[in-house]
A tleap script that builds the chain and sets N, CA, C and O, in Angstrom:
source leaprc.protein.ff14SB
mol = sequence {
  NMET LYS GLU MET PHE VAL TYR ALA THR ALA
  SER SER SER ASP GLU ALA LYS LYS ILE ALA
  LYS ILE LEU VAL ASP GLN ARG LEU ALA ALA
  CYS VAL ASN ILE ILE PRO GLN VAL GLN SER
  ILE TYR ARG TRP GLU GLY LYS ILE THR GLU
  SER SER GLU VAL VAL MET ILE MET LYS THR
  ALA HIE GLY LYS PHE LYS ASP LEU GLU ARG
  VAL PHE ILE ALA ASN HIE SER TYR VAL CYS
  PRO ALA LEU VAL ALA ILE PRO ILE GLU GLN
  GLY LEU PRO ALA PHE LEU GLU TRP VAL ARG
  ASP ASN THR ARG MET ASP CALA
}
set mol.1.N position { 117.447 -65.718 60.778 }
set mol.1.CA position { 117.525 -64.313 60.401 }
set mol.1.C position { 116.724 -63.498 61.414 }
set mol.1.O position { 115.551 -63.790 61.645 }
set mol.2.N position { 117.328 -62.497 62.014 }
set mol.2.CA position { 116.646 -61.632 62.977 }
set mol.2.C position { 115.874 -60.540 62.238 }
set mol.2.O position { 116.271 -60.080 61.168 }
set mol.3.N position { 114.787 -60.153 62.834 }
set mol.3.CA position { 113.994 -59.067 62.276 }
set mol.3.C position { 114.330 -57.789 63.024 }
set mol.3.O position { 114.876 -57.822 64.127 }
set mol.4.N position { 113.994 -56.655 62.402 }
set mol.4.CA position { 114.279 -55.367 63.021 }
set mol.4.C position { 113.297 -54.318 62.548 }
set mol.4.O position { 112.661 -54.447 61.502 }
set mol.5.N position { 113.196 -53.274 63.351 }
set mol.5.CA position { 112.545 -52.044 62.935 }
set mol.5.C position { 113.658 -51.088 62.533 }
set mol.5.O position { 114.732 -51.085 63.134 }
set mol.6.N position { 113.397 -50.284 61.524 }
set mol.6.CA position { 114.340 -49.244 61.139 }
set mol.6.C position { 113.581 -47.920 61.240 }
set mol.6.O position { 112.566 -47.711 60.576 }
set mol.7.N position { 114.094 -47.047 62.077 }
set mol.7.CA position { 113.499 -45.730 62.297 }
set mol.7.C position { 114.195 -44.722 61.384 }
set mol.7.O position { 115.419 -44.730 61.252 }
set mol.8.N position { 113.406 -43.860 60.762 }
set mol.8.CA position { 113.973 -42.823 59.898 }
set mol.8.C position { 113.026 -41.632 59.871 }
set mol.8.O position { 111.875 -41.725 60.297 }
set mol.9.N position { 113.528 -40.519 59.365 }
set mol.9.CA position { 112.682 -39.366 59.107 }
set mol.9.C position { 112.850 -38.960 57.645 }
set mol.9.O position { 113.861 -39.252 57.006 }
set mol.10.N position { 111.831 -38.281 57.141 }
set mol.10.CA position { 111.855 -37.769 55.772 }
set mol.10.C position { 111.345 -36.338 55.789 }
set mol.10.O position { 110.714 -35.904 56.752 }
set mol.11.N position { 111.620 -35.617 54.724 }
set mol.11.CA position { 111.246 -34.201 54.662 }
set mol.11.C position { 109.762 -33.983 54.401 }
set mol.11.O position { 109.228 -32.920 54.719 }
set mol.12.N position { 109.083 -34.986 53.818 }
set mol.12.CA position { 107.669 -34.826 53.473 }
set mol.12.C position { 107.002 -36.194 53.340 }
set mol.12.O position { 107.674 -37.221 53.243 }
set mol.13.N position { 105.676 -36.187 53.338 }
set mol.13.CA position { 104.930 -37.433 53.114 }
set mol.13.C position { 105.224 -37.990 51.722 }
set mol.13.O position { 105.332 -39.203 51.544 }
set mol.14.N position { 105.351 -37.106 50.744 }
set mol.14.CA position { 105.640 -37.567 49.378 }
set mol.14.C position { 106.983 -38.293 49.315 }
set mol.14.O position { 107.092 -39.351 48.695 }
set mol.15.N position { 108.009 -37.720 49.962 }
set mol.15.CA position { 109.314 -38.371 49.968 }
set mol.15.C position { 109.232 -39.716 50.693 }
set mol.15.O position { 109.776 -40.711 50.214 }
set mol.16.N position { 108.560 -39.752 51.837 }
set mol.16.CA position { 108.433 -40.991 52.601 }
set mol.16.C position { 107.697 -42.064 51.792 }
set mol.16.O position { 108.120 -43.220 51.777 }
set mol.17.N position { 106.609 -41.697 51.126 }
set mol.17.CA position { 105.845 -42.653 50.318 }
set mol.17.C position { 106.681 -43.182 49.159 }
set mol.17.O position { 106.659 -44.377 48.865 }
set mol.18.N position { 107.413 -42.296 48.509 }
set mol.18.CA position { 108.269 -42.721 47.394 }
set mol.18.C position { 109.282 -43.757 47.869 }
set mol.18.O position { 109.434 -44.809 47.249 }
set mol.19.N position { 109.968 -43.463 48.957 }
set mol.19.CA position { 110.973 -44.387 49.489 }
set mol.19.C position { 110.313 -45.685 49.943 }
set mol.19.O position { 110.825 -46.770 49.665 }
set mol.20.N position { 109.185 -45.585 50.637 }
set mol.20.CA position { 108.487 -46.771 51.145 }
set mol.20.C position { 108.096 -47.708 50.008 }
set mol.20.O position { 108.289 -48.920 50.112 }
set mol.21.N position { 107.555 -47.168 48.939 }
set mol.21.CA position { 107.123 -48.001 47.809 }
set mol.21.C position { 108.309 -48.727 47.178 }
set mol.21.O position { 108.199 -49.900 46.821 }
set mol.22.N position { 109.422 -48.048 47.041 }
set mol.22.CA position { 110.624 -48.686 46.482 }
set mol.22.C position { 111.101 -49.808 47.396 }
set mol.22.O position { 111.404 -50.904 46.925 }
set mol.23.N position { 111.171 -49.542 48.697 }
set mol.23.CA position { 111.669 -50.543 49.644 }
set mol.23.C position { 110.775 -51.779 49.687 }
set mol.23.O position { 111.274 -52.904 49.716 }
set mol.24.N position { 109.465 -51.579 49.691 }
set mol.24.CA position { 108.546 -52.717 49.726 }
set mol.24.C position { 108.592 -53.467 48.387 }
set mol.24.O position { 108.592 -54.698 48.365 }
set mol.25.N position { 108.632 -52.730 47.283 }
set mol.25.CA position { 108.707 -53.364 45.967 }
set mol.25.C position { 109.958 -54.229 45.822 }
set mol.25.O position { 109.902 -55.307 45.232 }
set mol.26.N position { 111.075 -53.763 46.355 }
set mol.26.CA position { 112.331 -54.511 46.247 }
set mol.26.C position { 112.509 -55.525 47.381 }
set mol.26.O position { 113.570 -56.137 47.504 }
set mol.27.N position { 111.483 -55.702 48.203 }
set mol.27.CA position { 111.496 -56.645 49.334 }
set mol.27.C position { 112.589 -56.332 50.351 }
set mol.27.O position { 113.105 -57.228 51.019 }
set mol.28.N position { 112.932 -55.064 50.458 }
set mol.28.CA position { 113.890 -54.628 51.469 }
set mol.28.C position { 113.183 -54.290 52.772 }
set mol.28.O position { 113.815 -54.216 53.825 }
set mol.29.N position { 111.881 -54.086 52.702 }
set mol.29.CA position { 111.039 -53.889 53.876 }
set mol.29.C position { 109.723 -54.612 53.617 }
set mol.29.O position { 109.200 -54.591 52.503 }
set mol.30.N position { 109.196 -55.251 54.658 }
set mol.30.CA position { 107.893 -55.899 54.536 }
set mol.30.C position { 106.779 -54.858 54.609 }
set mol.30.O position { 105.721 -55.020 54.002 }
set mol.31.N position { 107.032 -53.798 55.354 }
set mol.31.CA position { 106.039 -52.746 55.578 }
set mol.31.C position { 106.772 -51.484 56.011 }
set mol.31.O position { 107.826 -51.555 56.641 }
set mol.32.N position { 106.216 -50.344 55.673 }
set mol.32.CA position { 106.731 -49.066 56.160 }
set mol.32.C position { 105.558 -48.273 56.712 }
set mol.32.O position { 104.606 -47.973 55.992 }
set mol.33.N position { 105.632 -47.936 57.998 }
set mol.33.CA position { 104.644 -47.040 58.602 }
set mol.33.C position { 105.121 -45.616 58.385 }
set mol.33.O position { 106.301 -45.315 58.566 }
set mol.34.N position { 104.209 -44.746 58.000 }
set mol.34.CA position { 104.525 -43.336 57.796 }
set mol.34.C position { 103.670 -42.530 58.763 }
set mol.34.O position { 102.441 -42.561 58.704 }
set mol.35.N position { 104.331 -41.819 59.641 }
set mol.35.CA position { 103.651 -41.003 60.649 }
set mol.35.C position { 103.854 -39.544 60.255 }
set mol.35.O position { 104.965 -39.023 60.354 }
set mol.36.N position { 102.795 -38.886 59.811 }
set mol.36.CA position { 102.947 -37.525 59.288 }
set mol.36.C position { 103.126 -36.468 60.362 }
set mol.36.O position { 102.732 -36.635 61.516 }
set mol.37.N position { 103.730 -35.389 59.938 }
set mol.37.CA position { 103.772 -34.124 60.666 }
set mol.37.C position { 104.265 -34.223 62.104 }
set mol.37.O position { 103.493 -34.040 63.046 }
set mol.38.N position { 105.525 -34.507 62.265 }
set mol.38.CA position { 106.147 -34.381 63.580 }
set mol.38.C position { 107.025 -33.137 63.555 }
set mol.38.O position { 107.549 -32.762 62.506 }
set mol.39.N position { 107.182 -32.513 64.684 }
set mol.39.CA position { 108.056 -31.351 64.795 }
set mol.39.C position { 109.407 -31.821 65.326 }
set mol.39.O position { 109.475 -32.505 66.347 }
set mol.40.N position { 110.454 -31.463 64.646 }
set mol.40.CA position { 111.803 -31.822 65.064 }
set mol.40.C position { 112.576 -30.551 65.391 }
set mol.40.O position { 112.544 -29.573 64.643 }
set mol.41.N position { 113.265 -30.587 66.516 }
set mol.41.CA position { 114.151 -29.493 66.922 }
set mol.41.C position { 115.525 -30.103 67.071 }
set mol.41.O position { 115.709 -31.059 67.826 }
set mol.42.N position { 116.494 -29.555 66.353 }
set mol.42.CA position { 117.824 -30.162 66.302 }
set mol.42.C position { 118.872 -29.106 65.994 }
set mol.42.O position { 118.557 -28.000 65.554 }
set mol.43.N position { 120.105 -29.466 66.230 }
set mol.43.CA position { 121.219 -28.581 65.901 }
set mol.43.C position { 121.778 -29.023 64.548 }
set mol.43.O position { 122.098 -30.196 64.355 }
set mol.44.N position { 121.893 -28.083 63.624 }
set mol.44.CA position { 122.457 -28.372 62.305 }
set mol.44.C position { 123.340 -27.202 61.896 }
set mol.44.O position { 122.903 -26.052 61.879 }
set mol.45.N position { 124.582 -27.511 61.568 }
set mol.45.CA position { 125.552 -26.508 61.154 }
set mol.45.C position { 125.648 -25.368 62.171 }
set mol.45.O position { 125.723 -24.194 61.808 }
set mol.46.N position { 125.645 -25.746 63.464 }
set mol.46.CA position { 125.850 -24.790 64.533 }
set mol.46.C position { 124.634 -23.992 64.954 }
set mol.46.O position { 124.737 -23.145 65.842 }
set mol.47.N position { 123.477 -24.238 64.341 }
set mol.47.CA position { 122.273 -23.483 64.673 }
set mol.47.C position { 121.180 -24.442 65.139 }
set mol.47.O position { 121.074 -25.566 64.648 }
set mol.48.N position { 120.373 -23.986 66.088 }
set mol.48.CA position { 119.209 -24.762 66.486 }
set mol.48.C position { 118.117 -24.498 65.460 }
set mol.48.O position { 117.764 -23.353 65.178 }
set mol.49.N position { 117.595 -25.584 64.914 }
set mol.49.CA position { 116.644 -25.526 63.814 }
set mol.49.C position { 115.367 -26.261 64.209 }
set mol.49.O position { 115.405 -27.222 64.978 }
set mol.50.N position { 114.258 -25.807 63.686 }
set mol.50.CA position { 112.973 -26.476 63.888 }
set mol.50.C position { 112.350 -26.708 62.529 }
set mol.50.O position { 112.316 -25.810 61.689 }
set mol.51.N position { 111.851 -27.929 62.313 }
set mol.51.CA position { 111.206 -28.219 61.035 }
set mol.51.C position { 110.160 -29.313 61.200 }
set mol.51.O position { 110.187 -30.088 62.156 }
set mol.52.N position { 109.250 -29.354 60.253 }
set mol.52.CA position { 108.269 -30.436 60.186 }
set mol.52.C position { 108.890 -31.582 59.417 }
set mol.52.O position { 109.514 -31.377 58.376 }
set mol.53.N position { 108.718 -32.783 59.929 }
set mol.53.CA position { 109.230 -33.972 59.260 }
set mol.53.C position { 108.181 -35.066 59.321 }
set mol.53.O position { 107.127 -34.905 59.936 }
set mol.54.N position { 108.485 -36.173 58.678 }
set mol.54.CA position { 107.644 -37.352 58.664 }
set mol.54.C position { 108.480 -38.498 59.223 }
set mol.54.O position { 109.634 -38.673 58.831 }
set mol.55.N position { 107.909 -39.277 60.132 }
set mol.55.CA position { 108.611 -40.434 60.690 }
set mol.55.C position { 108.274 -41.665 59.856 }
set mol.55.O position { 107.130 -41.869 59.449 }
set mol.56.N position { 109.291 -42.470 59.616 }
set mol.56.CA position { 109.120 -43.744 58.911 }
set mol.56.C position { 109.599 -44.865 59.833 }
set mol.56.O position { 110.675 -44.778 60.425 }
set mol.57.N position { 108.795 -45.910 59.946 }
set mol.57.CA position { 109.201 -47.102 60.684 }
set mol.57.C position { 109.105 -48.271 59.717 }
set mol.57.O position { 108.018 -48.649 59.278 }
set mol.58.N position { 110.260 -48.835 59.396 }
set mol.58.CA position { 110.338 -49.921 58.434 }
set mol.58.C position { 110.508 -51.245 59.162 }
set mol.58.O position { 111.266 -51.336 60.127 }
set mol.59.N position { 109.807 -52.265 58.701 }
set mol.59.CA position { 109.921 -53.598 59.277 }
set mol.59.C position { 110.685 -54.440 58.273 }
set mol.59.O position { 110.267 -54.595 57.126 }
set mol.60.N position { 111.816 -54.984 58.719 }
set mol.60.CA position { 112.676 -55.705 57.790 }
set mol.60.C position { 113.457 -56.804 58.495 }
set mol.60.O position { 113.355 -56.973 59.710 }
set mol.61.N position { 114.224 -57.536 57.731 }
set mol.61.CA position { 115.095 -58.584 58.248 }
set mol.61.C position { 116.517 -58.039 58.367 }
set mol.61.O position { 116.937 -57.190 57.581 }
set mol.62.N position { 117.239 -58.531 59.347 }
set mol.62.CA position { 118.602 -58.064 59.638 }
set mol.62.C position { 119.486 -58.055 58.397 }
set mol.62.O position { 120.206 -57.085 58.163 }
set mol.63.N position { 119.444 -59.093 57.616 }
set mol.63.CA position { 120.295 -59.211 56.438 }
set mol.63.C position { 119.967 -58.239 55.324 }
set mol.63.O position { 120.716 -58.141 54.352 }
set mol.64.N position { 118.871 -57.523 55.444 }
set mol.64.CA position { 118.454 -56.572 54.403 }
set mol.64.C position { 118.920 -55.137 54.675 }
set mol.64.O position { 118.770 -54.266 53.818 }
set mol.65.N position { 119.484 -54.887 55.861 }
set mol.65.CA position { 119.746 -53.497 56.249 }
set mol.65.C position { 120.690 -52.769 55.297 }
set mol.65.O position { 120.402 -51.633 54.919 }
set mol.66.N position { 121.782 -53.366 54.904 }
set mol.66.CA position { 122.750 -52.652 54.042 }
set mol.66.C position { 122.120 -52.234 52.720 }
set mol.66.O position { 122.344 -51.117 52.253 }
set mol.67.N position { 121.325 -53.130 52.106 }
set mol.67.CA position { 120.660 -52.773 50.852 }
set mol.67.C position { 119.577 -51.734 51.093 }
set mol.67.O position { 119.405 -50.818 50.289 }
set mol.68.N position { 118.838 -51.871 52.206 }
set mol.68.CA position { 117.833 -50.876 52.561 }
set mol.68.C position { 118.489 -49.514 52.728 }
set mol.68.O position { 117.993 -48.511 52.215 }
set mol.69.N position { 119.606 -49.482 53.445 }
set mol.69.CA position { 120.343 -48.237 53.662 }
set mol.69.C position { 120.768 -47.609 52.332 }
set mol.69.O position { 120.611 -46.402 52.143 }
set mol.70.N position { 121.297 -48.402 51.423 }
set mol.70.CA position { 121.754 -47.909 50.124 }
set mol.70.C position { 120.601 -47.275 49.343 }
set mol.70.O position { 120.741 -46.171 48.815 }
set mol.71.N position { 119.469 -47.967 49.271 }
set mol.71.CA position { 118.311 -47.466 48.528 }
set mol.71.C position { 117.726 -46.238 49.223 }
set mol.71.O position { 117.346 -45.273 48.560 }
set mol.72.N position { 117.653 -46.268 50.552 }
set mol.72.CA position { 117.122 -45.146 51.316 }
set mol.72.C position { 117.932 -43.883 51.034 }
set mol.72.O position { 117.366 -42.842 50.702 }
set mol.73.N position { 119.229 -43.974 51.162 }
set mol.73.CA position { 120.099 -42.801 50.956 }
set mol.73.C position { 120.012 -42.296 49.512 }
set mol.73.O position { 119.999 -41.088 49.278 }
set mol.74.N position { 119.952 -43.206 48.555 }
set mol.74.CA position { 119.890 -42.813 47.144 }
set mol.74.C position { 118.603 -42.052 46.807 }
set mol.74.O position { 118.562 -41.301 45.832 }
set mol.75.N position { 117.552 -42.247 47.613 }
set mol.75.CA position { 116.258 -41.629 47.316 }
set mol.75.C position { 115.843 -40.564 48.322 }
set mol.75.O position { 114.711 -40.082 48.285 }
set mol.76.N position { 116.745 -40.195 49.215 }
set mol.76.CA position { 116.443 -39.246 50.278 }
set mol.76.C position { 117.075 -37.891 49.975 }
set mol.76.O position { 118.137 -37.811 49.359 }
set mol.77.N position { 116.406 -36.832 50.415 }
set mol.77.CA position { 116.884 -35.480 50.098 }
set mol.77.C position { 117.876 -34.921 51.114 }
set mol.77.O position { 118.569 -33.950 50.808 }
set mol.78.N position { 117.968 -35.495 52.306 }
set mol.78.CA position { 118.852 -34.952 53.335 }
set mol.78.C position { 120.304 -35.344 53.100 }
set mol.78.O position { 120.588 -36.397 52.530 }
set mol.79.N position { 121.210 -34.500 53.539 }
set mol.79.CA position { 122.644 -34.795 53.512 }
set mol.79.C position { 122.977 -35.867 54.550 }
set mol.79.O position { 123.817 -36.735 54.313 }
set mol.80.N position { 122.307 -35.794 55.699 }
set mol.80.CA position { 122.581 -36.712 56.811 }
set mol.80.C position { 121.256 -37.184 57.405 }
set mol.80.O position { 120.878 -36.740 58.489 }
set mol.81.N position { 120.537 -38.087 56.706 }
set mol.81.CA position { 119.227 -38.512 57.216 }
set mol.81.C position { 119.344 -39.418 58.436 }
set mol.81.O position { 120.313 -40.161 58.588 }
set mol.82.N position { 118.334 -39.338 59.302 }
set mol.82.CA position { 118.240 -40.279 60.421 }
set mol.82.C position { 117.872 -41.642 59.854 }
set mol.82.O position { 116.910 -41.765 59.096 }
set mol.83.N position { 118.630 -42.656 60.217 }
set mol.83.CA position { 118.345 -44.031 59.804 }
set mol.83.C position { 118.986 -44.934 60.852 }
set mol.83.O position { 120.209 -45.060 60.908 }
set mol.84.N position { 118.149 -45.563 61.687 }
set mol.84.CA position { 118.644 -46.319 62.823 }
set mol.84.C position { 117.941 -47.675 62.874 }
set mol.84.O position { 116.713 -47.740 62.828 }
set mol.85.N position { 118.710 -48.747 62.967 }
set mol.85.CA position { 118.152 -50.097 63.082 }
set mol.85.C position { 117.946 -50.447 64.549 }
set mol.85.O position { 118.818 -50.213 65.386 }
set mol.86.N position { 116.783 -51.009 64.846 }
set mol.86.CA position { 116.431 -51.415 66.208 }
set mol.86.C position { 116.063 -52.896 66.162 }
set mol.86.O position { 115.002 -53.249 65.647 }
set mol.87.N position { 116.922 -53.769 66.694 }
set mol.87.CA position { 116.630 -55.209 66.650 }
set mol.87.C position { 115.363 -55.547 67.434 }
set mol.87.O position { 115.091 -54.949 68.475 }
set mol.88.N position { 114.605 -56.493 66.936 }
set mol.88.CA position { 113.424 -56.996 67.642 }
set mol.88.C position { 113.863 -58.196 68.465 }
set mol.88.O position { 114.293 -59.210 67.916 }
set mol.89.N position { 113.755 -58.079 69.762 }
set mol.89.CA position { 114.164 -59.162 70.660 }
set mol.89.C position { 113.087 -60.228 70.775 }
set mol.89.O position { 113.394 -61.419 70.828 }
set mol.90.N position { 111.826 -59.809 70.814 }
set mol.90.CA position { 110.708 -60.730 70.905 }
set mol.90.C position { 109.543 -60.139 70.141 }
set mol.90.O position { 109.466 -58.927 69.938 }
set mol.91.N position { 108.637 -61.008 69.720 }
set mol.91.CA position { 107.452 -60.530 69.027 }
set mol.91.C position { 106.519 -61.679 68.734 }
set mol.91.O position { 106.868 -62.843 68.930 }
set mol.92.N position { 105.357 -61.358 68.273 }
set mol.92.CA position { 104.381 -62.363 67.896 }
set mol.92.C position { 104.979 -63.211 66.781 }
set mol.92.O position { 105.317 -62.673 65.727 }
set mol.93.N position { 105.119 -64.508 66.977 }
set mol.93.CA position { 105.768 -65.344 65.961 }
set mol.93.C position { 105.160 -65.208 64.562 }
set mol.93.O position { 105.895 -65.199 63.575 }
set mol.94.N position { 103.862 -65.103 64.465 }
set mol.94.CA position { 103.224 -64.978 63.147 }
set mol.94.C position { 103.633 -63.681 62.457 }
set mol.94.O position { 103.838 -63.660 61.243 }
set mol.95.N position { 103.754 -62.591 63.231 }
set mol.95.CA position { 104.186 -61.317 62.662 }
set mol.95.C position { 105.626 -61.397 62.177 }
set mol.95.O position { 105.940 -60.946 61.075 }
set mol.96.N position { 106.504 -61.972 62.998 }
set mol.96.CA position { 107.915 -62.079 62.624 }
set mol.96.C position { 108.081 -62.967 61.389 }
set mol.96.O position { 108.925 -62.696 60.535 }
set mol.97.N position { 107.285 -64.009 61.297 }
set mol.97.CA position { 107.319 -64.871 60.106 }
set mol.97.C position { 106.849 -64.090 58.879 }
set mol.97.O position { 107.408 -64.241 57.792 }
set mol.98.N position { 105.827 -63.259 59.052 }
set mol.98.CA position { 105.336 -62.425 57.950 }
set mol.98.C position { 106.430 -61.475 57.457 }
set mol.98.O position { 106.601 -61.301 56.251 }
set mol.99.N position { 107.167 -60.865 58.379 }
set mol.99.CA position { 108.277 -59.985 57.988 }
set mol.99.C position { 109.297 -60.785 57.188 }
set mol.99.O position { 109.728 -60.348 56.121 }
set mol.100.N position { 109.684 -61.944 57.690 }
set mol.100.CA position { 110.667 -62.785 56.971 }
set mol.100.C position { 110.143 -63.156 55.582 }
set mol.100.O position { 110.866 -63.038 54.592 }
set mol.101.N position { 108.890 -63.603 55.510 }
set mol.101.CA position { 108.318 -64.024 54.223 }
set mol.101.C position { 108.276 -62.896 53.217 }
set mol.101.O position { 108.467 -63.124 52.023 }
set mol.102.N position { 108.029 -61.672 53.684 }
set mol.102.CA position { 107.877 -60.551 52.763 }
set mol.102.C position { 109.168 -59.793 52.483 }
set mol.102.O position { 109.151 -58.766 51.805 }
set mol.103.N position { 110.271 -60.286 52.995 }
set mol.103.CA position { 111.574 -59.721 52.636 }
set mol.103.C position { 112.443 -60.764 51.953 }
set mol.103.O position { 113.614 -60.509 51.671 }
set mol.104.N position { 111.881 -61.932 51.687 }
set mol.104.CA position { 112.617 -62.968 50.950 }
set mol.104.C position { 112.479 -62.734 49.457 }
set mol.104.O position { 111.383 -62.443 48.978 }
set mol.105.N position { 113.548 -62.853 48.729 }
set mol.105.CA position { 113.507 -62.632 47.281 }
set mol.105.C position { 112.784 -63.765 46.542 }
set mol.105.O position { 112.260 -63.551 45.449 }
set mol.106.N position { 112.754 -64.962 47.128 }
set mol.106.CA position { 112.145 -66.095 46.442 }
set mol.106.C position { 110.644 -66.212 46.692 }
set mol.106.O position { 110.008 -67.157 46.227 }
set mol.107.N position { 110.083 -65.262 47.419 }
set mol.107.CA position { 108.650 -65.329 47.748 }
set mol.107.C position { 107.797 -64.821 46.607 }
set mol.107.O position { 106.571 -64.806 46.712 }
savepdb mol mol.pdb
quit
């Protein structure tokens, strides 16, 4: 099973924490880093928009992405949230094992 990082943004720290707790509780992510207060500039509905957001970096196993995506979308306030999987090509073996162990349902 390959491990991955999943990059996402949320509208607030409260929203990010809520989603993170659900994902970790359901073993869909081993860990979620929450980076507060980033400024995002983007085009939405034909207008350039600027807003404060929160970055989320989730550590998970490849086979968990579809369920993670389902739970993330169900608990997110955006119509079209950023959610991107980034495969981990190499990493500290102990860390990768920890991710696998903490996303297994039988653990």
